C-alpha positions as CSV (number, residue, x, y, z in Angstrom):
1,M,-6.1,30.9,3.2
2,E,-8.1,33.5,5.0
3,V,-10.2,33.0,8.1
4,T,-12.3,35.4,10.1
5,N,-12.5,36.1,13.9
6,N,-16.2,36.3,14.5
7,T,-16.0,38.8,17.4
8,N,-14.7,41.7,15.4
9,N,-15.4,40.4,11.9
10,V,-11.8,41.1,11.0
11,P,-10.0,38.9,8.5
12,C,-7.0,37.1,9.8
13,T,-4.3,35.7,7.5
14,T,-1.6,34.5,9.9
15,A,-1.4,32.3,12.9
16,A,-0.2,35.2,15.0
17,E,-3.3,37.2,14.1
18,I,-5.6,34.4,15.0
19,N,-5.4,34.7,18.8
20,G,-6.6,32.2,21.4
21,D,-9.8,34.1,21.9
22,A,-11.1,32.9,18.5
23,L,-11.5,29.5,20.0
24,Y,-14.5,30.6,22.0
25,S,-15.9,33.2,19.6
26,F,-18.4,31.3,17.5
27,P,-21.5,29.9,19.0
28,S,-21.6,26.2,17.9
29,S,-25.3,26.6,16.8
30,S,-24.3,28.9,14.0
31,L,-22.1,26.3,12.3
32,L,-22.8,23.5,10.0
33,P,-23.4,20.0,11.5
34,P,-20.1,18.3,12.4
35,E,-20.6,15.5,9.9
36,I,-20.7,18.1,7.1
37,L,-17.7,20.0,8.4
38,V,-15.7,16.7,8.6
39,N,-16.4,16.2,4.9
40,I,-15.3,19.8,4.1
41,F,-12.1,19.7,6.1
42,S,-11.2,16.3,4.7
43,F,-10.4,18.0,1.4
44,L,-7.7,20.0,3.2
45,S,-6.0,16.9,4.6
46,D,-3.0,17.4,2.3
47,S,-2.5,20.9,3.6
48,V,-1.5,20.5,7.3
49,K,-0.8,24.2,7.8
50,D,-4.2,25.2,6.5
51,L,-6.0,22.7,8.8
52,L,-4.0,23.9,11.8
53,L,-5.0,27.5,11.1
54,C,-8.7,26.4,10.8
55,A,-8.4,24.7,14.2
56,Q,-7.7,28.0,15.8
57,V,-11.0,29.7,14.6
58,N,-13.4,28.3,17.3
59,R,-14.0,25.4,19.7
60,T,-16.1,23.3,17.3
61,W,-13.7,23.6,14.4
62,H,-10.9,22.8,16.8
63,H,-12.6,19.6,18.0
64,I,-13.4,18.4,14.5
65,I,-9.9,19.1,13.0
66,T,-8.1,17.5,15.9
67,S,-10.4,14.5,16.0
68,F,-9.3,11.1,14.6
69,Y,-11.9,11.4,11.8
70,I,-9.8,13.9,9.8
71,W,-6.3,12.3,10.1
72,R,-5.6,9.0,8.4
73,T,-1.9,8.2,7.8
74,V,1.2,10.3,8.3
75,K,2.7,11.4,4.9
76,F,6.2,12.4,5.9
77,K,7.2,12.9,2.3
78,K,5.4,16.3,2.5
79,F,8.1,17.5,5.0
80,E,11.3,17.6,2.9
81,T,13.4,18.5,6.0
82,F,13.2,18.1,9.7
83,L,13.1,21.9,9.9
84,G,9.8,21.9,8.0
85,F,8.4,19.3,10.2
86,H,9.4,21.2,13.3
87,E,7.8,24.4,12.0
88,T,4.5,22.6,11.7
89,L,4.8,21.5,15.3
90,Q,5.5,25.1,16.3
91,L,2.3,26.2,14.5
92,I,0.0,23.6,16.2
93,T,1.3,24.4,19.7
94,K,0.2,28.0,19.3
95,T,-3.4,26.9,19.7
96,R,-4.6,27.2,23.3
97,K,-6.2,23.8,23.4
98,N,-3.1,22.1,22.0
99,R,-0.5,23.2,24.4
100,A,0.0,19.6,25.4
101,L,1.4,18.9,22.0
102,D,4.9,19.9,23.0
103,N,6.9,17.2,21.3
104,W,6.8,15.2,18.1
105,S,5.5,11.9,19.6
106,R,2.4,13.5,21.0
107,F,1.7,15.2,17.7
108,L,2.0,11.9,16.0
109,R,-0.6,10.4,18.2
110,A,-3.1,13.0,17.0
111,Y,-1.8,12.8,13.4
112,L,-1.9,9.1,12.9
113,S,-5.4,8.3,14.0
114,V,-7.3,5.9,11.8
115,I,-11.0,4.9,12.0
116,K,-11.6,1.4,13.1
117,S,-13.1,-0.7,10.3
118,P,-13.3,-4.4,9.4
119,I,-10.8,-5.8,6.9
120,S,-12.3,-6.8,3.6
121,E,-11.0,-9.9,1.9
122,E,-11.0,-8.0,-1.4
123,E,-7.9,-6.0,-0.3
124,Y,-5.7,-9.0,-0.8
125,E,-6.6,-9.4,-4.5
126,E,-4.1,-6.8,-5.8
127,E,-1.0,-5.3,-4.2
128,E,-1.8,-1.8,-5.0
129,E,-5.4,-1.9,-3.8
130,E,-5.9,0.3,-0.7
131,E,-7.9,-0.4,2.3
132,K,-11.5,0.8,2.0
133,D,-12.6,3.6,4.4
134,V,-15.8,3.4,6.3
135,E,-18.1,6.4,6.0
136,T,-18.0,8.4,9.2
137,Q,-21.1,9.5,11.1
138,I,-20.8,12.2,13.8
139,S,-23.7,13.2,16.0
140,V,-23.9,16.7,17.4
141,A,-25.2,15.4,20.7
142,K,-22.3,13.0,21.2
143,Q,-19.3,15.2,21.8
144,T,-17.5,12.0,23.0
145,Y,-16.5,11.3,19.4
146,F,-13.9,14.0,19.8
147,H,-11.2,12.6,21.9
148,S,-8.3,14.2,23.7
149,T,-4.9,14.0,22.1
150,Q,-3.8,12.1,25.2
151,I,-5.7,9.0,24.0
152,Y,-5.4,9.4,20.2
153,G,-2.7,6.7,20.1
154,Y,-5.3,4.1,20.9
155,F,-7.1,4.7,17.7
156,V,-4.1,4.3,15.5
157,K,-4.5,1.3,13.3
158,K,-2.1,2.0,10.4
159,L,1.4,3.5,10.3
160,D,2.9,4.3,6.9
161,L,6.5,5.6,6.9
162,S,7.3,4.7,3.3
163,G,8.0,8.3,2.4
164,I,10.7,9.2,4.8
165,N,13.7,7.3,3.3
166,R,16.9,9.4,3.3
167,K,15.3,12.4,4.8
168,N,16.5,11.9,8.3
169,L,13.1,12.8,9.8
170,I,12.8,9.7,11.9
171,T,15.5,7.8,13.9
172,E,15.5,4.4,15.4
173,E,15.1,5.9,18.9
174,M,12.1,7.9,17.8
175,L,10.4,4.8,16.5
176,R,11.0,2.8,19.6
177,D,9.6,5.7,21.7
178,L,6.5,5.8,19.5
179,F,5.3,2.2,19.5
180,P,4.2,2.1,23.2
181,N,1.8,5.0,22.4
182,I,0.0,3.1,19.6
183,P,-0.7,-0.4,21.1
184,N,-3.6,-1.2,18.8
185,L,-1.5,-0.9,15.6
186,E,-2.5,-3.4,12.9
187,S,-0.7,-2.3,9.7
188,V,2.9,-1.1,9.3
189,N,4.7,0.0,6.1
190,F,8.4,0.6,6.4
191,Y,9.1,0.7,2.7
192,N,12.9,1.4,2.2
193,C,13.2,2.7,5.7
194,Y,16.9,2.1,6.2
195,M,16.8,3.0,9.9
196,V,14.6,0.0,10.7
197,T,16.7,-2.6,12.6
198,D,16.0,-5.8,14.6
199,R,15.7,-3.6,17.7
200,V,12.9,-1.6,16.1
201,I,11.0,-4.8,15.2
202,E,11.5,-6.2,18.7
203,K,10.0,-3.0,20.2
204,L,7.2,-3.0,17.6
205,T,6.1,-6.6,18.3
206,S,6.3,-6.2,22.0
207,S,4.3,-3.0,22.2
208,C,1.7,-3.8,19.4
209,R,0.1,-7.2,19.8
210,Y,-2.6,-6.9,17.1
211,L,-0.3,-6.6,14.1
212,K,-1.7,-8.2,10.9
213,K,0.1,-6.5,8.0
214,L,3.9,-5.9,7.9
215,K,5.6,-4.5,4.9
216,F,9.4,-4.2,5.3
217,F,10.4,-4.1,1.6
218,G,14.0,-2.7,1.3
219,C,14.8,-2.9,5.1
220,T,18.1,-4.4,4.3
221,S,19.3,-4.4,8.0
222,L,16.7,-6.9,9.1
223,T,18.0,-10.4,10.1
224,N,16.5,-13.7,11.2
225,R,16.0,-12.2,14.7
226,S,13.3,-9.9,13.4
227,L,11.4,-12.9,11.9
228,Y,11.7,-14.7,15.3
229,W,10.0,-11.8,17.0
230,I,7.3,-11.7,14.4
231,E,6.5,-15.4,14.5
232,T,6.3,-15.6,18.3
233,R,4.3,-12.3,18.8
234,C,2.2,-11.9,15.7
235,P,-0.1,-15.0,15.5
236,K,-2.7,-13.1,13.5
237,L,-0.3,-12.1,10.8
238,T,-2.0,-12.0,7.3
239,T,0.5,-10.0,5.2
240,L,4.3,-10.1,5.1
241,N,6.6,-8.3,2.7
242,I,10.3,-8.8,3.1
243,G,11.4,-8.0,-0.4
244,F,15.1,-7.1,-0.6
245,C,15.8,-8.3,3.0
246,I,18.8,-10.2,1.7
247,I,20.2,-11.2,5.1
248,I,17.2,-13.3,6.1
249,T,17.8,-17.0,5.5
250,P,15.4,-19.7,4.2
251,S,15.2,-21.6,7.5
252,A,14.0,-18.5,9.5
253,L,11.4,-17.7,6.9
254,Q,10.2,-21.4,6.8
255,N,9.7,-21.3,10.6
256,L,7.6,-18.1,10.3
257,V,5.5,-19.6,7.5
258,D,4.8,-22.7,9.6
259,K,3.7,-20.8,12.7
260,C,1.7,-18.0,11.0
261,E,-1.2,-20.1,9.8
262,E,-3.4,-17.1,8.8
263,L,-0.9,-15.7,6.3
264,R,-2.6,-14.6,3.1
265,S,0.0,-12.5,1.4
266,L,3.7,-13.3,1.2
267,T,6.3,-11.3,-0.7
268,I,9.9,-12.5,-0.8
269,S,11.1,-11.0,-4.1
270,H,14.7,-10.1,-4.5
271,C,15.7,-12.2,-1.4
272,L,19.0,-13.4,-2.8
273,N,19.6,-15.9,-0.1
274,T,16.2,-17.5,-0.4
275,R,15.6,-20.9,-2.0
276,A,12.1,-20.1,-3.1
277,I,11.3,-23.6,-4.1
278,S,11.5,-24.7,-0.4
279,L,9.5,-21.8,0.9
280,I,6.3,-22.2,-1.0
281,P,3.8,-22.6,1.9
282,M,1.1,-25.2,2.1
283,I,-1.4,-22.7,3.4
284,P,-4.9,-23.0,1.8
285,S,-5.7,-19.3,2.7
286,L,-2.7,-17.9,0.8
287,R,-4.0,-15.4,-1.8
288,K,-0.9,-13.5,-2.9
289,L,2.6,-15.0,-3.5
290,D,5.5,-13.0,-4.9
291,L,8.6,-15.0,-5.7
292,G,10.1,-12.5,-8.1
293,N,13.9,-12.6,-8.8
294,S,14.5,-15.6,-6.6
295,N,17.9,-17.3,-6.3
296,P,18.1,-19.9,-7.7
297,K,15.7,-18.9,-10.4
298,L,12.4,-20.5,-10.5
299,T,11.7,-23.5,-12.8
300,D,8.7,-25.5,-14.0
301,E,9.1,-27.6,-10.8
302,T,8.1,-24.5,-8.8
303,T,4.9,-24.0,-10.8
304,N,3.9,-27.6,-10.2
305,I,4.3,-27.2,-6.4
306,I,2.3,-24.0,-6.5
307,S,-0.6,-25.6,-8.4
308,Q,-0.7,-28.4,-5.8
309,H,-0.4,-26.4,-2.5
310,C,-1.8,-22.9,-3.2
311,P,-5.4,-23.4,-4.4
312,N,-6.6,-19.9,-3.5
313,L,-4.1,-17.6,-5.2
314,V,-5.4,-14.5,-6.8
315,Y,-1.9,-12.9,-7.4
316,L,1.2,-14.7,-8.5
317,S,4.6,-13.2,-9.4
318,L,7.3,-15.3,-11.1
319,S,9.4,-12.4,-12.4
320,F,12.9,-13.2,-13.8
321,S,12.1,-16.9,-13.8
322,L,13.2,-19.8,-16.0
323,I,9.8,-21.3,-16.5
324,T,8.9,-22.5,-19.9
325,S,5.6,-23.0,-21.7
326,K,5.1,-26.2,-19.7
327,G,5.4,-24.2,-16.4
328,L,2.9,-21.6,-17.5
329,K,0.6,-24.4,-18.6
330,N,0.7,-25.8,-15.0
331,I,-0.3,-22.4,-13.6
332,G,-3.1,-22.0,-16.2
333,Q,-4.5,-25.5,-15.5
334,G,-4.3,-25.0,-11.8
335,Y,-6.0,-21.6,-11.5
336,I,-7.8,-20.6,-14.8
337,G,-11.4,-21.1,-14.1
338,K,-10.9,-20.8,-10.3
339,N,-9.7,-17.7,-8.5
340,S,-6.6,-16.4,-10.3
341,K,-7.1,-12.8,-11.5
342,I,-3.5,-11.6,-11.7
343,L,-0.5,-13.4,-13.3
344,E,2.9,-11.8,-13.4
345,V,5.5,-13.6,-15.5
346,S,8.2,-10.9,-16.1
347,S,11.3,-12.1,-18.0
348,S,9.9,-15.5,-18.7
349,N,10.8,-17.1,-22.0
350,E,7.4,-17.7,-23.7
351,L,3.7,-18.0,-23.4
352,P,1.9,-21.3,-24.0
353,P,-0.9,-21.5,-26.6
354,F,-4.2,-21.8,-24.7
355,S,-7.2,-23.7,-26.1
356,N,-10.6,-22.0,-26.7
357,E,-12.0,-23.7,-23.6
358,E,-9.2,-22.5,-21.4
359,R,-9.5,-19.0,-22.8
360,S,-13.2,-18.9,-22.0
361,R,-12.5,-20.0,-18.4
362,S,-9.7,-17.5,-17.7
363,K,-10.2,-15.0,-14.8
364,I,-6.9,-13.2,-15.3
365,K,-7.5,-9.4,-15.3
366,K,-4.0,-8.1,-15.0
367,L,-0.9,-9.4,-16.9
368,I,2.5,-8.0,-16.4
369,L,5.1,-8.9,-19.0
370,D,7.6,-6.1,-18.7
371,N,11.2,-6.7,-19.8
372,C,10.4,-10.2,-21.2
373,E,12.1,-12.0,-24.0
374,I,9.0,-13.2,-25.8
375,S,8.3,-13.2,-29.5
376,D,5.7,-11.3,-31.4
377,K,4.0,-14.5,-32.2
378,N,3.5,-15.3,-28.5
379,L,2.4,-11.7,-27.8
380,K,-0.4,-12.1,-30.3
381,Q,-1.5,-15.3,-28.5
382,I,-2.1,-13.4,-25.2
383,F,-5.8,-12.9,-26.1
384,Y,-6.2,-16.7,-26.3
385,C,-5.3,-17.2,-22.6
386,C,-6.6,-13.8,-21.2
387,K,-10.0,-13.2,-22.6
388,N,-11.0,-11.1,-19.5
389,L,-7.8,-9.1,-19.5
390,E,-8.2,-5.5,-18.3
391,Y,-4.6,-4.3,-17.8
392,L,-1.5,-5.2,-19.8
393,D,2.1,-4.1,-19.2
394,I,4.5,-4.9,-22.0
395,S,7.1,-2.3,-21.3
396,L,10.6,-3.0,-22.7
397,V,9.4,-5.9,-24.8
398,Y,11.3,-5.2,-27.9
399,D,9.3,-7.4,-30.3
400,V,6.2,-5.3,-29.8
401,D,5.2,-3.5,-33.0
402,D,2.2,-1.8,-34.6
403,G,0.6,-5.1,-35.6
404,V,0.9,-6.7,-32.2
405,L,-0.9,-3.8,-30.5
406,R,-3.6,-3.7,-33.1
407,V,-4.3,-7.4,-32.8
408,L,-4.4,-7.2,-29.0
409,C,-6.7,-4.2,-29.0
410,D,-9.1,-5.8,-31.5
411,Q,-9.3,-9.2,-29.7
412,L,-9.4,-8.1,-26.0
413,E,-12.8,-6.5,-25.7
414,N,-12.4,-5.9,-21.9
415,L,-9.0,-4.3,-22.1
416,K,-8.9,-0.9,-20.4
417,E,-5.2,0.1,-20.0
418,V,-2.0,-0.8,-21.8
419,I,1.5,0.2,-20.6
420,A,4.0,0.0,-23.5
421,S,6.9,2.2,-22.4
422,N,10.1,1.9,-24.3
423,C,8.6,-0.4,-26.9
424,Y,10.8,0.8,-29.8
425,G,9.1,-1.2,-32.4
426,V,5.9,0.9,-32.1
427,S,5.9,3.8,-34.6
428,V,5.2,7.3,-33.6
429,A,2.1,7.4,-35.8
430,M,0.7,4.3,-34.1
431,Q,1.4,5.9,-30.7
432,N,-0.5,9.1,-31.6
433,D,-3.4,7.0,-33.0
434,L,-3.7,4.8,-30.0
435,S,-3.4,7.7,-27.5
436,K,-6.8,8.8,-28.8
437,H,-8.4,5.4,-28.3
438,Q,-11.8,5.8,-26.7
439,R,-11.9,2.6,-24.7
440,I,-8.3,1.9,-23.9
441,K,-5.8,4.1,-22.1
442,F,-2.3,3.8,-23.5
443,T,1.0,4.9,-21.9
444,F,4.1,5.0,-24.1
C-alpha cells in the first residue's frame, strides 16, 4: 500500500518514511467527511498493518482509524506467532499520537472496541447467526466521537479469543490483567482456549458485571467453581455454552440454571458427566437447547419433558440420541406450528411419518441429519414433516442415493442448500448434475 505525505507530495511506502510530521500535514477541510472515511477504512479492517500506516498520514485519519468505530473484535488467528503480534505493536507505537500504546494490554483496549447496540431477539434463533451491527453516524462538528486510547476499554462489549488456541499468544496472567480494563464487557467467546481456568473466570466475573453471553466450549479445565462465580455474579446471563467441559457436574449446572432466570440459550453437548434428563430447565424464555452426545444418551422420555417445559424453543439438538419415531413425534407435536425453526437429530434411528396437516404447520427451516442411521424410505419422508425446509445436512448418511436427492429436490420447493458430503451412494453423474442446480446449492 502506498500513501503520500501532503507537504512534499512524495510517495511513502514504509512506516519509517512516513514521519510524525505527516500527522499534521493535511488540512482536515480537504478530506472526505469522517462518516465516509469510516466506511472506506472499514474495508481494510482485516489488514492491521495497512490501517496503522494510514493512521500516520494526518491527524484526521489517525483519529478515525484509532476510534472505536473501526475496530470490532480481536482476530488473533491472523497472528500466527507472538513475534508477529509484537511486530504489529512496534509499528503502531511509531505513530506520534500513539506513544502511550507501549504494551499489549493498552493496544487491546483500542483494538477491541465495539459499538454499543441493543441485542435483537433474532440472534438466538440460530447458533451461527452473528450479532447485527448498527450503522454508525459521525458528525464532523463532534470530535468527541473519537476517544483517547486511555478510555477505549469502556466501549468494549465483545471479546472473541476463539482463534488463539495452541498459538501461545495469550496466557492466563494476560487475561486476568485485561479484564479490569474492559468492565462493560457483555459477550465472551473462549472457544477451545485451553489456558482458561477457574481463576480466569473468577477474575472475569468480578471485573465485568454486565456479562450476558458466555461461550466456553472446549475449556476442559473449568470446574464447578467457575459455574459458582457465574451464577452469583451474572444475573443477566442469557447464553451459556459449556460443551466439552467434562469436569462440571450436574448439580452445579442445575444450581446455575435455577438462578439465571433470563437464560435463553444453553449448550451442554459432550458433557460426559451430565445427566441431561435432569438438567432440562423449566424456563419459558429458553430458545436454544443443545443436549448433543449426552451421557446417558437421550430417550423418548427426554423429548416428552422438553415438550412440556420448553415452549419457546427455536433450536433443539438431540445428536447421538436413542430417541425413536415416538420421541420425534413428541417434538413435532410440541413445536410444529409454534416457534421451532431448527431441529437437529443427528444419529437418531428414524424419522416419523408426518400427516399432511402437520406438514403444512411445520416451521422447521434447518434440519441436520449428519451421520445418522436412517433408511432411504425415511429420507424420502423428510418433505412430509419439513415443508418449509431451507437447509438440509445429510452428510455421512450411507443410504442416500440419486433417487433420494431427486425426490427431496422436487418436493421441497423452499430448499436452498444441501450438504451431502461423503454420501457414497450418490453417483458422480448426479453430483455433476446437481452442482449446476439453479435454485439449490449442493456441497458434496
